[in-house]
C-alpha positions, 0 to 999 in steps of 0.5 A, a space after each residue: 791421522 792417527 799418529 803411532 810408533 811404528 819403529 823403535 829400536 836402538 841404533 846399536 841393536 839395528 846394526 847388528 840386526 844388519 850383520 845378521 841380515 847379512 849371514 841370513 843372505 849368504 845361507 839362502 843363497 849359498 846354503 848350508 852344505 859349506 857351513 862347516 867348511 874353514 879351509 880359507 880362513 879370513 883372519 888366518 886361523 882355521 877353526 874346528 868344523 863344529 866351531 866354525 859352524 857355531 860362529 856362522 849359525 850362532 853367533 849372530 843370532 845370539 849377538 842380535 838377542 842380547 843387544 835387543 835383551 840387554 842394553 848394558 855394558 856386559 850385554 855390548 860387549 858380549 855382543 862385540 866377543 860374539 861379532 869377533 867370533 863370527 868374524 874368526 869363523 868367516 871363510 874365503 872373504 870378508 865383505 867390504 860392509 861386514 868390516 864396516 858394520 863390525 867396526 860400527 858396532 865396536 865403537 857404539 859399544 864403548 861410547 855415548 849414545 849422543 857420540 854415536 850419530 857423529 861416527 855413523 855421519 864420518 864412518 858413512 863419508 868415510 865409505 863414500 870417498 874412499 870408494 871414489 877415491 879407489 876407483 880414480 884409476 886408469 882401468 876402472 876409468 878408461 879400459 874394457 876391463 873396467 869393473 864398472 863397465 863389466 858390471 854394467 854391461 852384465 847386468 844389462 844384458 840380463 835384464 835383456 837391455 843394450 848396452 851402448 858403449 857411450 853408456 858403458 863408458 860413462 858408467 864408471 865416471 858417474 859412480 865416481 862422481 855419486 859416491 864423491 857427492 854423496 861423502 861430501 854432502 854428509 861431511 858438511 852441514 845441513 848436508 845430510 839430507 841430500 846425502 840420504 837422498 843419493 845414498 838411498 838411489 845408489 844404493 837401490 841400485 846397488 841392491 837389485 843388481 845384487 848386494 841387497 847386505 850392503 844397501 842394509 848396512 848403509 841404511 842402518 847408518 844413516 838411521 844411527 845419523 838420524 836418531 840422536 836420542 839414541 833410540 830410532 822411534 818414528 811416529 806417524 802412519 805404517 802406510 809409508 813405511 808399508 807402500 814403500 817396502 812394498 813397492 821397493 819389494 816389487 822392484 826387486 823382483 822385477 829387476 833382481 837377477 843372478 849371475 846365470 840370469 834365471 832365479 828358482 822360487 826360492 831365489 824369487 821370494 828372497 829378492 822380494 824380501 830382501 827389498 822389503 826390507 830396504 824399503 823399509 829402512 829408506 822410509 824410515 830414514 826418510 821419515 826421521 830425517 823430517 822429525 829428528 835433524 842433527 844437531 851440531 857439538 864441540 866434541 864432534 871435531 875430536 870424532 872427526 878427526 879420529 874417524 878421518 885418520 882412521 881412513 886415511 891410514 886405511 886408504 894409505 896402506 891400500 895405495 902402498 900396497 899392504 892391503 886390498 881386501 876389507 878396504 872398501 875397494 871393491 870393484 874399484 879394478 885394483 889388483 893384487 898385483 900388476 899394473 892397474 894403478 899400483 905397482 904393488 910387486 914393489 911391496 916386499 912383504 906382499 902375500 906370495 901367490 901360488 899355482 896349484 894343481 889338481 892331485 892325481 886322485 882326490 879322496 872322498 874324505 878330503 871333499 868333505 872338508 873341501 868344496 869341490 867347486 873351490 878346488 876346480 877354481 883354485 887349480 885352474 891353469 889361470 888361477 893363482 891363490 893367496 898363500 893363507 889360503 895355501 898354507 891350509 889346502 897344503 894342510 888338509 891335503 896332507 892328512 889325505 896323503 894327496 898334495 895340490 903341489 904348490 908352485 910360488 910364482 912371482 911378477 914377469 918382467 913384462 909385467 903383464 902376467 905371474 910366472 913360476 919363481 926360480 927355485 928354491 920353492 918357498 913355503 907357504 905363510 899362515 896369512 890373513 885374506 888381506 888379498 883375495 884368495 883367488 885371483 887372474 894370473 894375467 893382467 889382461 884378464 878381467 878383475 872385479 874387485 
């Protein structure tokens, strides 16, 4: 069989490409109508419309171009700065895999090539172990509101399959066990191959059920783990990659769904292409497993210590209630307040939440700056809004001579929901969105983050 180079790229550029893949997915799903909105900046700084558009549309394509064409330190610094600009322009929510990708790209921009596989492996192990441990809470494992049960039941219904109660009860424990096993295997000697296969299956499930961007980021890191020479260079037949890519693309086409179930023609194309990309990355990773075993080096202990410390600190600040978003806590059933597992309301510096009211009139000019669907969500009686978002919403509303009449909320003595706080009212502060932008005020309502 003819042997040819079928994939050649630096891991650094591949990770930037995975971030770009996420952004393309977002634009494909939500379109360009809201691209200039920046009323809920994740990092707390509201950019002018033109800057927000540039951050969302230009920063990552330019970063990928530089990563592919300028391998020098200066080029890598430029890529990191462009990704920082993109994060600054990120709106409403920063996904965990985006934070993971940004951290990975930054770390690899300033470290030698031979260190990068160890960094990638430790990051993957940390994500899997953290995700498993954060799910060890009463609501996720034992209640009907469990994110694991709710998401699985919804997906099965969309596929027209029965959601058997006994199966749904087992799902949370199965998810914890698989993530824990993948994290442990990624840490132990000679465990990477087994961890890779487990990760491929796990991320395939995540992908077809709606989160291919996370899956693509994870496989980009796995390919980095298996590329000790600093270049992803797989030789062999194109057939294995193409067959795997097409098969996974067809699987995504058949089993993918939207939240409403039905998919438009463009959404069907998106599902197929995303599956195609994920399948190709899986094939490349498996071929690299056979070609490039990971070798041990003395300096690995230092890398292990630094990355492990970062994840321990991140876990502890979630445990203490300092942060919930971009903490690898997605679908853990952890809440921004209450008794799900952490008594977060005991943390005095936690972000305040506010109830908002619909203005008596909403100027059309205001709707050009705030998505009407977000106004509807933020002003529903059952929801409360993070003060960092309220800060900017009120600034925009006052500019148009209206108000959302923010009412500060506090946890009721029963500990089951939020109620209006006693006067005097405290004004919202400019804050990072380290907690969800919008959350249910009642702990009896399901919460999927």
